C-alpha positions, -999 to 999 in steps of 0.1 A, spaced: 551 -320 -18 566 -349 5 550 -362 36 573 -343 58 568 -310 41 531 -313 43 534 -320 81 556 -290 86 531 -269 64 503 -282 86 521 -273 118 530 -239 105 494 -232 95 480 -245 129 503 -222 147 492 -190 127 457 -200 133 462 -203 172 467 -166 172 484 -146 200 467 -165 231 488 -196 225 520 -174 223 510 -158 259 505 -190 277 531 -199 304 530 -236 297 521 -251 262 490 -274 262 500 -311 252 498 -318 216 465 -330 200 464 -364 185 476 -354 151 486 -381 127 519 -377 107 525 -395 76 563 -398 78 565 -428 53 580 -418 19 555 -407 -6 546 -432 -35 573 -428 -62 559 -411 -94 555 -430 -125 589 -420 -140 607 -429 -108 591 -462 -107 601 -468 -143 637 -459 -135 637 -482 -102 624 -511 -124 650 -507 -151 677 -507 -125 663 -538 -109 668 -555 -144 705 -550 -143 721 -582 -152 695 -592 -178 712 -601 -212 711 -579 -242 691 -592 -272 684 -570 -303 646 -567 -305 642 -581 -272 613 -569 -250 614 -590 -218 635 -603 -190 632 -637 -204 643 -632 -238 666 -602 -230 664 -564 -241 678 -539 -264 679 -503 -253 644 -493 -265 628 -526 -254 643 -519 -218 627 -484 -218 593 -498 -232 592 -527 -208 600 -507 -176 575 -480 -183 548 -504 -192 553 -527 -163 562 -503 -135 543 -471 -144 514 -485 -167 526 -463 -194 529 -475 -230 559 -456 -247 569 -464 -284 592 -493 -290 621 -477 -310 645 -448 -304 633 -428 -331 596 -428 -320 609 -424 -284 624 -392 -294 593 -378 -310 570 -388 -282 589 -371 -255 599 -334 -247 634 -323 -248 649 -309 -215 682 -296 -205 707 -322 -191 708 -301 -157 670 -308 -155 674 -346 -154 654 -366 -129 648 -403 -125 630 -418 -154 640 -393 -181 656 -406 -213 690 -399 -223 699 -404 -260 733 -412 -274 751 -409 -307 756 -447 -313 745 -466 -345 731 -432 -358 725 -397 -347 702 -409 -318 706 -446 -321 709 -455 -283 687 -447 -254 691 -452 -216 670 -443 -186 682 -417 -161 684 -434 -126 696 -405 -105 731 -394 -91 746 -391 -124 739 -427 -134 717 -444 -162 704 -479 -169 706 -492 -203 710 -524 -225 744 -519 -241 750 -544 -270 753 -578 -280 771 -600 -255 766 -576 -227 740 -572 -201 717 -544 -187 737 -523 -165 741 -489 -147 766 -465 -161 781 -431 -150 768 -405 -174 799 -384 -167 824 -410 -179 844 -398 -208 830 -423 -232 793 -414 -224 802 -377 -225 813 -379 -258 785 -399 -272 756 -378 -252 731 -362 -277 701 -351 -256 678 -358 -227 641 -360 -232 611 -364 -207 579 -386 -213 549 -365 -207 531 -386 -182 507 -359 -164 
């Protein structure tokens, strides 16, 4: 529940507890000193991983790569982003990532979910969903980590499935 929702819920509960007497007053009393936390809530682990992966856009591709200094392949980017930003160690290859995560409908995608594509095998490529129909991935040799539109015709045709790491 976000901070604004918590504040609204608190105000509603306080109003209910005040009873009818408060409703019958001619003038409202000044509000008590109530602290409201209007700052955004700390992003969840999967959101931090997605943000971290997006921050690595421009890093070069390197087969077997697992760091910004050396470059990334697709599963190396996923592994690194979750480990560094969320403190979660996911498997290092696409096959193991598939078996360690739970399948979800594409309509349920949230930032940090993994998206698998039919490239170099049935599920040979993986990216991290970043939100707003975009995902982050390390494409292939000679290219760099980048954000792509999941609804682009190329990616639509290659889409295999979406999966969610179980972090809770």
